[in-house]
Steps between C-alpha positions, in 0.01 A plus 500: 500500500187715499560874495317712753202689363572866457277795422465532125483869405329389180194422711451872551313488170242265652171695542465403866853610588552819306435847632162645419488747215360844570122488492488120526248372752626340818356223713272640772591442863277286723406818686388669177292197405326480838440876512351511150271205571384651828444841341284331235300329777569153362570166660792296372251277317334796328834657410639183348185456290553843344834397351427129446760381752477219753427576862830337596690732267330804652582378851864451401521850352362660816725287723808587297561136409470575127518811284199622307570562132487872414241427230262342750558790738415747224187301410389502865552875524309562178208280602472657845558856378793537741808715449848344498 
């Protein structure tokens, strides 16, 4: 008989499941991504070129279908001179 899968508290150590440490960057929301791009006066194509991402990835981040990595978000903010 196969046992039912249960939540494994040991998975709390997984980096994608643990709570963020103080000062650790978080994924930006789709609204933050759209607002920062608009404030920089960039199209999605221009914005994605700045951080070497695909257009599809950028579209997914703005649609909320995927999460942008905090490192890419920081790179975008640095390159556009925006504030977090």
